[in-house]
Backbone as numpy.savetxt, mean C-alpha at the origin, in Angstrom:
# Nx Ny Nz CAx CAy CAz Cx Cy Cz
-18.21 8.90 18.73 -18.43 7.45 19.17 -19.22 7.46 20.43
-20.28 6.57 20.47 -21.09 6.47 21.56 -21.16 5.13 22.17
-21.73 4.97 23.32 -21.74 3.74 23.90 -22.73 2.75 23.18
-23.46 3.35 22.34 -24.40 2.42 21.52 -23.74 1.95 20.37
-22.56 2.31 19.97 -21.79 1.68 18.89 -21.44 0.24 19.26
-21.36 -0.66 18.20 -20.99 -2.05 18.48 -19.67 -2.20 19.26
-19.56 -3.09 20.18 -18.33 -3.38 20.85 -17.62 -4.63 20.41
-16.38 -4.74 20.43 -15.51 -5.80 20.12 -14.54 -6.17 21.06
-14.56 -7.41 21.53 -13.72 -7.83 22.60 -12.47 -8.51 21.85
-11.26 -8.01 22.13 -10.05 -8.47 21.55 -9.00 -8.90 22.39
-8.28 -10.05 22.11 -7.18 -10.43 22.97 -5.92 -9.96 22.28
-4.90 -9.46 23.00 -3.68 -8.98 22.43 -2.60 -9.19 23.47
-1.36 -9.26 22.97 -0.22 -9.42 23.94 -0.11 -8.14 24.74
0.31 -8.52 26.06 0.53 -7.37 27.00 1.39 -6.22 26.52
2.40 -6.66 25.81 3.38 -5.56 25.22 2.65 -4.57 24.33
1.81 -5.15 23.43 0.97 -4.43 22.55 -0.02 -3.48 23.28
-0.66 -4.05 24.30 -1.57 -3.25 25.01 -0.90 -2.03 25.76
0.35 -2.35 26.23 1.14 -1.28 26.89 1.51 -0.08 25.87
1.91 -0.61 24.57 2.17 0.47 23.61 0.93 1.21 23.39
-0.28 0.65 23.23 -1.49 1.36 22.93 -1.82 2.31 24.10
-1.67 1.84 25.33 -1.91 2.71 26.53 -1.02 3.86 26.46
0.27 3.72 26.22 1.30 4.76 26.15 0.90 5.80 25.01
0.62 5.21 23.91 0.29 6.15 22.76 -1.02 6.92 23.03
-1.98 6.28 23.67 -3.21 7.00 23.98 -2.91 8.07 24.94
-2.19 7.83 26.04 -1.77 8.89 26.97 -0.96 10.00 26.44
-0.01 9.68 25.49 0.73 10.61 24.95 -0.02 11.58 23.97
-1.09 11.10 23.49 -1.96 11.81 22.55 -3.21 12.42 23.15
-3.38 12.19 24.45 -4.44 12.74 25.26 -5.74 12.18 24.85
-5.83 10.90 24.59 -7.21 10.29 24.13 -7.26 8.96 24.85
-8.48 8.47 24.76 -8.71 7.11 25.47 -8.12 6.01 24.56
-8.03 4.92 25.27 -7.30 3.78 24.63 -8.30 3.39 23.47
-9.59 3.42 23.65 -10.62 3.10 22.59 -10.41 4.01 21.51
-10.41 5.29 21.72 -10.07 6.41 20.61 -8.89 6.14 19.87
-7.81 5.75 20.59 -6.53 5.40 19.83 -6.61 4.21 19.06
-7.24 3.17 19.54 -7.24 1.96 18.71 -8.14 2.22 17.43
-9.32 2.94 17.64 -10.23 3.19 16.46 -9.37 4.07 15.54
-8.72 5.11 15.97 -8.02 6.00 15.06 -6.89 5.22 14.19
-6.24 4.25 15.01 -5.24 3.51 14.32 -5.82 2.58 13.27
-7.01 2.03 13.56 -7.69 1.07 12.67 -8.09 1.87 11.34
-8.76 3.00 11.59 -9.22 3.86 10.46 -8.04 4.27 9.59
-6.93 4.63 10.20 -5.80 5.07 9.53 -5.18 3.83 8.63
-5.19 2.65 9.24 -4.72 1.45 8.42 -5.51 1.29 7.13
-6.83 1.50 7.23 -7.65 1.29 6.06 -7.42 2.46 5.05
-7.38 3.57 5.55 -7.13 4.76 4.50 -5.74 4.71 4.00
-4.78 4.12 4.73 -3.39 4.03 4.27 -3.37 3.10 3.09
-4.03 1.99 3.14 -4.14 1.07 1.96 -4.53 1.78 0.73
-5.65 2.50 0.82 -6.19 3.32 -0.32 -5.19 4.24 -0.81
-4.57 5.00 0.10 -3.54 6.06 -0.27 -2.36 5.39 -1.00
-1.97 4.17 -0.48 -0.79 3.50 -1.07 -1.19 3.03 -2.44
-2.37 2.51 -2.57 -2.78 2.05 -3.85 -2.86 3.22 -4.90
-3.33 4.34 -4.48 -3.47 5.58 -5.39 -1.98 5.99 -5.76
-1.10 5.99 -4.76 0.35 6.42 -5.10 0.97 5.43 -6.06
0.72 4.15 -5.90 1.26 3.13 -6.89 0.68 3.38 -8.20
-0.53 3.53 -8.40 -1.15 3.82 -9.65 -0.52 5.00 -10.28
-0.45 6.05 -9.55 0.12 7.27 -10.14 1.58 7.05 -10.62
2.38 6.29 -9.78 3.71 6.01 -10.19 3.82 5.16 -11.34
2.84 4.14 -11.57 2.86 3.38 -12.73 2.55 4.22 -14.01
1.61 5.12 -13.79 1.13 5.84 -14.99 2.35 6.76 -15.37
3.01 7.39 -14.45 4.20 8.18 -14.78 5.29 7.38 -15.39
5.52 6.19 -14.93 6.49 5.37 -15.51 6.25 4.96 -16.93
4.96 4.61 -17.21 4.47 4.28 -18.62 4.57 5.36 -19.43
4.27 6.62 -19.05 4.44 7.84 -19.84 5.91 8.12 -20.18
6.76 7.95 -19.24 8.13 8.10 -19.47 8.68 7.09 -20.40
8.21 5.85 -20.37 8.74 4.80 -21.26 8.16 5.06 -22.67
6.92 5.50 -22.76 6.34 5.80 -24.12 7.09 6.93 -24.78
7.62 8.02 -23.91 8.35 9.11 -24.51 9.76 8.63 -24.84
10.33 7.79 -24.05 11.68 7.27 -24.36 11.76 5.82 -24.11
11.51 4.99 -25.01 11.53 3.58 -24.84 13.06 3.07 -24.38
14.02 3.84 -24.72 15.44 3.50 -24.43 15.59 3.30 -22.84
14.71 3.95 -22.06 14.80 3.88 -20.61 14.93 2.46 -20.15
14.18 1.58 -20.84 14.19 0.10 -20.44 15.45 -0.55 -20.74
16.34 0.14 -21.57 17.67 -0.56 -21.92 18.70 -0.12 -20.79
18.32 0.74 -19.95 19.17 1.08 -18.82 19.25 -0.11 -17.85
20.52 -0.56 -17.50 20.63 -1.63 -16.69 20.10 -1.41 -15.25
20.01 -0.06 -14.93 19.46 0.24 -13.64 17.88 0.14 -13.45
17.23 0.05 -14.67 15.78 -0.21 -14.69 15.43 -1.62 -14.62
14.60 -2.02 -13.71 14.26 -3.47 -13.59 12.80 -3.53 -13.34
12.18 -4.42 -13.96 10.68 -4.77 -13.79 10.75 -5.93 -12.98
10.22 -5.89 -11.72 10.18 -7.06 -10.88 8.71 -7.33 -10.51
8.33 -8.67 -10.61 6.95 -9.06 -10.19 7.15 -10.23 -9.26
6.79 -10.02 -7.95 6.84 -11.05 -6.98 5.61 -10.98 -6.14
4.73 -11.95 -6.28 3.37 -11.93 -5.51 2.71 -10.68 -5.90
2.53 -10.28 -7.12 1.86 -9.08 -7.55 0.38 -9.26 -7.61
-0.27 -8.31 -7.24 -1.79 -8.24 -7.36 -2.14 -8.39 -8.77
-3.41 -8.56 -9.11 -3.86 -8.55 -10.46 -3.69 -7.18 -11.13
-3.89 -6.17 -10.31 -3.69 -4.76 -10.90 -2.18 -4.54 -11.20
-1.27 -4.92 -10.25 0.12 -4.81 -10.52 0.52 -5.64 -11.71
0.05 -6.83 -11.85 0.38 -7.83 -12.97 -0.08 -7.14 -14.23
-1.30 -6.49 -14.33 -1.67 -5.85 -15.55 -0.74 -4.70 -15.88
-0.33 -3.95 -14.94 0.74 -2.81 -15.15 1.97 -3.32 -15.67
2.42 -4.39 -15.02 3.74 -4.95 -15.58 3.57 -5.61 -16.99
2.53 -6.13 -17.16 2.22 -6.69 -18.58 2.30 -5.57 -19.56
1.57 -4.44 -19.21 1.55 -3.30 -20.00 2.91 -2.78 -20.36
3.71 -2.72 -19.26 5.11 -2.19 -19.35 5.96 -3.11 -20.32
5.79 -4.46 -20.11 6.46 -5.40 -20.97 6.02 -5.34 -22.51
4.70 -4.98 -22.64 4.25 -4.86 -24.14 4.91 -3.49 -24.72
4.97 -2.44 -23.83 5.71 -1.30 -24.31 7.09 -1.47 -24.69
7.64 -2.30 -23.83 9.13 -2.66 -23.94 9.29 -3.60 -25.18
8.21 -4.39 -25.56 8.54 -5.33 -26.61 9.05 -6.60 -26.12
8.86 -6.82 -24.79 9.35 -8.05 -24.19 8.35 -9.21 -24.43
8.74 -10.19 -25.18 7.84 -11.25 -25.44 8.01 -12.50 -24.52
8.71 -12.27 -23.40 8.90 -13.34 -22.46 7.62 -13.75 -21.84
7.60 -14.80 -20.99 6.38 -15.38 -20.35 5.64 -14.23 -19.50
4.37 -14.57 -19.32 3.48 -13.73 -18.63 3.94 -13.78 -17.17
3.56 -12.68 -16.34 3.86 -12.77 -14.93 2.79 -13.43 -14.19
């Protein structure tokens, strides 16, 4: 990172600034480096989470295809609340495998 990189002025609560300052000090880096690292991590975290969810859905679908009786287990629940389009498509697919003809999510 150089001084020629774009700059961004941000207002934040004093308590949050104190946490960032402490974190940067503990990690032996500048406040700027700490903020940049945290922002980068937040964006990569979203992608990692999405990938893990996709993998979990694929594993769940394969398990249901191998043993549809899994869905008869009262401990198995398909929940859709504020689902993204991708999650809704996965839930719809699970319902089709299950043979559930109830309303769409």
